[in-house]
C-alpha positions as CSV (number, residue, x, y, z in Angstrom):
1,M,1.4,-30.3,-7.6
2,P,1.7,-29.7,-3.9
3,A,4.7,-27.9,-2.6
4,S,7.5,-29.9,-1.1
5,P,8.0,-29.7,2.7
6,S,11.0,-27.4,2.3
7,T,9.1,-25.1,0.0
8,A,6.1,-25.1,2.3
9,R,8.4,-24.2,5.3
10,A,10.0,-21.3,3.3
11,I,6.6,-19.9,2.3
12,N,5.4,-20.1,5.9
13,D,8.5,-18.4,7.2
14,R,8.2,-15.6,4.8
15,L,4.5,-15.1,5.6
16,A,5.3,-14.9,9.3
17,L,8.1,-12.4,8.8
18,R,6.0,-10.2,6.6
19,L,3.3,-10.2,9.2
20,L,5.8,-9.3,12.0
21,Q,7.1,-6.5,9.8
22,Q,3.6,-5.1,9.0
23,E,1.8,-5.7,12.3
24,G,4.7,-5.4,14.8
25,P,5.6,-7.9,17.6
26,L,3.1,-10.8,17.9
27,T,2.6,-13.9,20.0
28,A,2.7,-17.3,18.6
29,G,-1.1,-17.5,19.2
30,R,-1.6,-14.4,17.2
31,L,0.6,-15.7,14.4
32,K,-1.5,-18.8,14.3
33,Q,-4.7,-16.7,13.9
34,L,-3.2,-14.5,11.2
35,T,-1.6,-17.3,9.1
36,G,-4.2,-20.0,9.6
37,L,-1.4,-22.4,10.3
38,S,-1.5,-25.1,13.0
39,R,0.0,-24.6,16.4
40,P,2.8,-27.1,15.8
41,T,3.6,-25.5,12.4
42,V,3.8,-22.0,14.0
43,A,6.0,-23.4,16.8
44,D,8.4,-24.9,14.3
45,L,8.7,-21.7,12.2
46,V,9.3,-19.6,15.3
47,E,12.1,-21.9,16.3
48,R,13.6,-21.8,12.8
49,L,13.4,-18.0,12.6
50,M,15.0,-17.5,16.0
51,A,17.8,-19.9,15.1
52,A,18.4,-17.9,11.9
53,G,18.7,-14.7,13.9
54,L,15.7,-13.1,12.2
55,I,13.3,-12.8,15.2
56,E,13.7,-12.7,18.9
57,V,11.6,-12.5,22.1
58,V,10.8,-8.9,22.8
59,G,8.4,-9.3,25.7
60,E,5.5,-11.1,27.1
61,S,1.8,-10.7,26.5
62,G,-0.6,-9.7,29.2
63,E,-2.1,-13.1,29.3
64,Q,-1.9,-15.1,32.6
65,R,-0.8,-18.4,31.2
66,R,3.0,-19.0,30.8
67,G,4.9,-20.7,28.1
68,P,5.7,-20.1,24.4
69,N,2.2,-18.7,23.6
70,A,2.7,-15.8,26.1
71,R,6.0,-14.7,24.5
72,V,5.9,-11.8,22.1
73,Y,8.2,-12.1,19.0
74,G,9.6,-9.4,16.9
75,I,12.0,-8.9,14.0
76,V,15.6,-8.4,15.0
77,A,15.9,-4.7,14.0
78,D,19.7,-4.6,13.8
79,R,19.8,-7.7,11.6
80,A,20.6,-5.2,8.8
81,H,21.3,-1.5,8.6
82,L,20.3,0.7,5.8
83,A,21.1,4.1,4.4
84,A,18.9,6.4,2.4
85,L,20.3,9.3,0.3
86,D,18.6,12.3,-1.2
87,V,21.0,13.6,-3.8
88,R,20.3,17.1,-5.1
89,T,22.3,19.4,-7.3
90,E,23.4,21.4,-4.3
91,G,24.3,18.6,-1.9
92,V,23.4,15.3,-0.2
93,T,21.4,14.3,2.8
94,V,21.7,10.8,4.3
95,V,19.6,8.9,6.8
96,I,20.7,5.7,8.6
97,S,18.1,3.3,9.9
98,D,17.7,-0.3,11.1
99,L,15.7,-3.0,9.3
100,L,12.4,-1.7,10.7
101,G,13.0,1.8,9.5
102,T,13.8,3.4,12.9
103,E,16.1,6.4,12.2
104,L,19.5,6.0,13.8
105,G,21.3,9.0,12.4
106,R,21.1,11.8,9.8
107,A,23.6,14.1,8.2
108,S,23.8,16.6,5.3
109,L,26.5,18.1,3.2
110,P,26.4,21.0,0.8
111,I,28.4,20.6,-2.4
112,A,29.3,23.8,-4.2
113,D,28.7,24.1,-8.0
114,D,32.4,24.6,-8.6
115,T,33.4,21.4,-6.8
116,G,35.1,18.9,-9.1
117,T,33.5,15.5,-9.9
118,G,36.1,13.6,-8.0
119,P,36.1,15.7,-4.8
120,A,32.3,15.8,-4.8
121,V,32.1,12.0,-5.0
122,E,34.6,11.6,-2.3
123,Q,32.8,14.1,0.0
124,A,29.5,12.3,-0.5
125,V,30.9,8.8,0.1
126,A,32.8,10.0,3.2
127,L,29.5,11.5,4.5
128,V,27.7,8.1,4.2
129,E,30.7,6.2,5.8
130,R,30.9,8.7,8.7
131,A,27.1,8.7,9.3
132,A,27.0,4.9,9.4
133,K,29.9,4.7,11.8
134,E,28.6,7.3,14.1
135,S,25.2,5.6,14.1
136,G,26.7,2.2,15.0
137,A,25.4,0.9,11.7
138,D,28.6,-0.2,10.1
139,P,28.6,-2.2,7.9
140,L,25.6,-1.2,5.9
141,H,23.4,-3.9,4.2
142,T,21.6,-1.8,1.6
143,V,21.8,1.8,0.3
144,G,18.9,3.5,-1.4
145,I,19.5,6.6,-3.4
146,G,17.0,9.2,-4.7
147,A,18.4,11.5,-7.4
148,P,17.2,13.7,-10.2
149,G,17.4,12.3,-13.7
150,L,16.1,9.2,-15.6
151,I,16.6,5.6,-14.6
152,D,17.5,3.3,-17.4
153,P,14.7,0.6,-17.3
154,A,17.1,-2.0,-18.7
155,T,20.0,-1.5,-16.4
156,G,18.4,0.2,-13.4
157,E,21.2,2.8,-13.6
158,L,21.0,6.6,-13.5
159,R,21.3,7.9,-17.1
160,D,23.5,10.7,-18.2
161,S,21.3,13.8,-18.2
162,S,22.2,17.3,-19.4
163,G,22.2,19.9,-16.7
164,L,22.9,17.5,-13.9
165,P,26.3,17.2,-12.2
166,E,28.5,14.3,-13.3
167,W,29.1,13.3,-9.7
168,H,25.5,12.1,-9.3
169,R,26.2,9.2,-11.7
170,R,29.7,8.5,-10.3
171,L,28.4,8.4,-6.7
172,V,26.4,5.3,-7.3
173,A,29.4,3.3,-8.5
174,A,31.7,4.8,-5.9
175,L,29.4,3.7,-3.0
176,G,29.2,0.2,-4.5
177,D,33.0,0.1,-4.6
178,R,33.6,1.4,-1.1
179,L,30.8,-0.2,0.9
180,P,30.0,-3.9,1.4
181,A,26.4,-3.0,0.6
182,R,23.9,-3.4,-2.2
183,V,23.4,0.1,-3.8
184,I,20.2,0.9,-5.7
185,V,19.1,4.2,-7.2
186,E,15.7,5.6,-8.3
187,N,14.4,8.9,-9.6
188,E,13.6,11.3,-6.8
189,T,10.0,11.9,-7.9
190,N,9.3,8.2,-8.2
191,L,10.5,7.7,-4.6
192,A,8.3,10.6,-3.4
193,A,5.3,8.8,-5.0
194,L,6.3,5.6,-3.2
195,A,6.4,7.4,0.1
196,E,3.1,9.2,-0.4
197,Q,1.5,5.9,-1.3
198,R,2.8,4.1,1.8
199,D,2.7,6.9,4.4
200,G,1.1,10.0,2.9
201,A,-1.6,11.5,0.7
202,A,-2.1,8.5,-1.6
203,H,-2.2,5.8,1.1
204,D,-5.6,4.6,-0.1
205,R,-4.9,4.8,-3.9
206,D,-3.3,2.2,-6.2
207,T,-3.6,4.5,-9.2
208,F,-2.5,8.2,-9.0
209,V,-0.1,10.7,-10.3
210,L,2.3,12.7,-8.1
211,L,3.1,16.2,-9.5
212,W,6.4,17.3,-8.0
213,L,6.7,21.0,-7.4
214,G,10.0,22.1,-5.8
215,L,13.4,23.0,-7.2
216,G,12.2,21.4,-10.4
217,T,9.0,19.9,-11.8
218,G,8.3,16.3,-12.5
219,A,5.6,13.6,-12.2
220,A,5.4,10.0,-11.0
221,V,2.8,7.7,-12.5
222,V,1.5,4.8,-10.4
223,L,-1.1,2.6,-12.2
224,D,-2.7,-0.5,-10.6
225,G,-0.1,-0.3,-7.8
226,R,2.9,-0.3,-10.1
227,L,5.3,2.5,-10.8
228,R,5.4,3.2,-14.6
229,R,8.7,4.3,-16.1
230,G,8.1,4.1,-19.8
231,A,10.2,2.7,-22.6
232,S,13.2,4.9,-21.9
233,G,12.6,5.7,-18.2
234,G,11.1,9.1,-19.1
235,T,7.5,8.8,-17.9
236,G,6.7,11.9,-15.9
237,E,9.1,14.4,-17.5
238,I,6.3,16.9,-17.3
239,G,8.7,19.8,-17.2
240,F,9.2,19.3,-21.0
241,L,5.4,19.3,-21.6
242,P,4.6,22.0,-24.2
243,V,1.8,24.2,-22.7
244,P,0.2,27.5,-23.5
245,G,1.3,30.6,-21.6
246,T,5.0,30.3,-22.2
247,A,7.2,32.4,-24.5
248,A,8.8,29.5,-26.4
249,L,8.8,25.7,-26.8
250,P,11.0,23.3,-24.9
251,S,13.9,21.6,-26.6
252,A,15.4,18.1,-26.2
253,T,18.0,19.5,-23.9
254,D,16.2,22.4,-22.2
255,C,12.7,22.4,-20.6
256,A,12.5,26.2,-20.7
257,G,9.3,26.9,-22.5
258,G,7.6,23.8,-21.2
259,F,5.5,23.3,-18.1
260,H,8.6,24.0,-16.0
261,S,8.4,27.6,-17.1
262,L,5.0,27.8,-15.4
263,G,5.3,25.7,-12.3
264,G,9.1,25.6,-11.5
265,D,10.6,27.3,-8.5
266,A,11.8,30.4,-10.3
267,A,8.5,30.8,-12.1
268,V,6.6,30.6,-8.8
269,V,8.9,33.2,-7.2
270,A,8.5,35.5,-10.2
271,L,4.7,35.1,-10.2
272,A,4.6,35.9,-6.5
273,G,6.6,39.1,-7.2
274,E,4.0,40.1,-9.8
275,H,1.4,40.0,-7.0
276,G,3.5,42.0,-4.5
277,L,5.0,39.0,-2.6
278,A,8.7,38.8,-2.2
279,G,10.7,36.2,-0.3
280,E,14.2,37.1,0.8
281,G,17.4,35.4,1.8
282,A,16.8,31.8,0.6
283,E,17.4,29.7,-2.4
284,A,14.7,29.6,-5.0
285,G,13.1,26.3,-4.1
286,V,12.8,27.2,-0.4
287,R,11.7,30.7,-1.2
288,A,9.0,29.5,-3.5
289,A,7.6,27.2,-0.8
290,A,7.8,30.0,1.8
291,L,5.9,32.4,-0.5
292,V,3.1,29.9,-1.1
293,R,2.9,29.1,2.6
294,E,2.7,32.9,3.4
295,A,0.0,33.3,0.8
296,V,-2.1,30.4,2.2
297,A,-1.8,32.0,5.6
298,G,-3.2,35.2,4.1
299,E,-0.5,37.4,5.6
300,A,0.2,39.5,2.5
301,D,-1.7,41.7,0.1
302,G,-2.3,39.9,-3.2
303,A,-2.1,36.5,-1.6
304,S,-5.4,35.3,-2.9
305,R,-4.7,36.6,-6.4
306,F,-1.3,34.9,-6.4
307,L,-2.8,31.5,-5.4
308,D,-5.5,31.9,-8.1
309,S,-2.8,32.6,-10.7
310,L,-0.7,29.7,-9.5
311,A,-3.6,27.3,-9.5
312,D,-4.4,28.5,-13.1
313,R,-0.9,27.5,-14.2
314,L,-0.8,24.2,-12.3
315,T,-4.1,23.1,-13.7
316,I,-2.8,23.3,-17.2
317,G,-0.3,20.6,-16.4
318,V,-2.6,18.6,-14.3
319,A,-5.3,18.6,-17.0
320,S,-2.9,17.3,-19.6
321,V,-1.9,14.4,-17.4
322,V,-5.5,13.6,-16.5
323,A,-6.6,13.6,-20.1
324,V,-4.0,11.0,-21.0
325,L,-3.9,8.8,-17.9
326,D,-7.2,9.3,-16.1
327,P,-5.6,8.5,-12.7
328,G,-8.5,9.6,-10.6
329,C,-6.2,11.2,-8.1
330,V,-3.4,13.8,-8.4
331,V,-1.1,14.6,-5.5
332,L,0.6,18.1,-5.5
333,G,3.9,17.1,-4.1
334,G,7.3,18.6,-3.2
335,E,7.9,21.6,-1.0
336,V,5.5,23.8,-3.0
337,G,2.7,21.2,-3.0
338,Q,3.0,20.7,0.7
339,A,3.1,24.4,1.4
340,G,0.0,25.0,-0.7
341,G,-1.9,22.4,1.3
342,A,-5.6,21.9,1.0
343,V,-6.1,25.6,-0.1
344,L,-4.0,25.3,-3.3
345,A,-5.3,21.7,-3.9
346,A,-8.9,22.9,-3.7
347,R,-8.2,25.7,-6.2
348,V,-6.6,23.3,-8.7
349,A,-9.5,20.8,-8.2
350,E,-12.1,23.5,-8.9
351,R,-10.4,24.6,-12.1
352,L,-9.8,21.0,-13.2
353,G,-13.4,20.2,-12.8
354,R,-14.3,22.9,-15.3
355,M,-11.6,21.9,-17.7
356,S,-11.8,18.0,-17.7
357,P,-14.8,15.7,-17.8
358,L,-12.8,13.0,-15.9
359,P,-13.5,13.0,-12.1
360,T,-10.2,13.6,-10.3
361,E,-9.3,14.2,-6.7
362,V,-6.5,16.7,-6.1
363,R,-4.7,16.2,-2.8
364,A,-1.8,18.1,-1.1
365,S,1.4,16.3,-0.2
366,V,1.7,15.1,3.4
367,L,5.4,14.6,3.2
368,G,6.6,17.4,1.0
369,G,10.3,17.6,0.3
370,G,11.0,14.9,2.9
371,A,9.2,12.3,0.7
372,V,12.4,11.6,-1.3
373,L,14.3,10.5,1.7
374,R,11.4,8.5,3.0
375,G,10.9,6.8,-0.3
376,A,14.6,6.0,-0.6
377,L,14.5,4.4,2.9
378,L,11.4,2.4,2.0
379,M,13.1,1.2,-1.2
380,A,16.2,0.1,0.7
381,R,14.1,-1.6,3.4
382,D,12.1,-3.5,0.8
383,A,15.2,-4.7,-0.9
384,A,16.9,-5.8,2.3
385,Q,13.8,-7.6,3.5
386,D,13.3,-9.3,0.2
387,E,16.9,-10.7,0.4
388,L,16.6,-11.7,4.1
389,F,13.0,-12.9,4.1
390,G,12.4,-13.8,0.4
391,P,10.3,-11.7,-2.0
392,P,6.6,-11.4,-1.5
393,S,6.0,-13.3,-4.8
394,S,7.5,-16.4,-3.1
395,R,4.8,-16.5,-0.5
């Protein structure tokens, strides 16, 4: 049955808005070409979208003729303001942006281990409120949060996880109570995968695995363009993967003895020390990345042997994932993955080729530790645009 006139108008409007978001400002003539709609239909939708405050004239084309076809239309960027949070055990970083993703402000706040749950939540919420106000982005429309831990696939909420601060879970509810904004949360590694697929190393892949190597270890699984969480939200908890080369087995509450004991930050620092490399004066995750970066640059004795040993360890985890999922592509993400770059990725790929019969590309992260914030911003922007423009499935 053909769509009603009102439904057809809504579909056309959403299509035009998505094109303006993806392609940037366009003339009515260009919209006609891209949508295949008639000139009168495009003129009508442009008028509707301008009346709704969703698009505006942002300039004129270089064409000689005058009139509506020469005007260039773009999305009203300040129609909605967004916040993206990267929540770590040691603090919070927030980025404020407009609807098109242009960064308007950024702020960070360390939160000490001995800070109580209530004070920690209050400090984090106040940071977001202050950043939004100072950026001229108050009120916020949508807040996207990236945090360690599992997301309950039934509720979309951050699950209680042993070893993680209680204020992480309380923060989501507190932001929802204090801000007139939609608040959504996702696992940090999953958001890193989203960012690498949109803007980074996996931009040309709809099936891949991101192996997160930073303060912790984790993996994100994207199959046929969709993020896979598993029955309990635990897909990618590779730190608990039992592997050879460790002194014990992991338990349900502690990943020590699992792959984390080979590829985690402390393990990388210890391995570097065994090869005569020693980073000083920084927390473990930063020090691990700095040591890998130094080894890649070849500035220290034992650098090549350290990279070989690290690649041996990482390949154990990568090969296990490849044997089960056959993703065709593995991205070495996080701060350590980015620091290792093509040098470390090539070492892992060579070893993987000898260990697995399944052809698999190994790529280095482009975004590194910044992928979590980028992914949180993309998640918030997608949610805001779906509300304002209508979801893509409605097109």
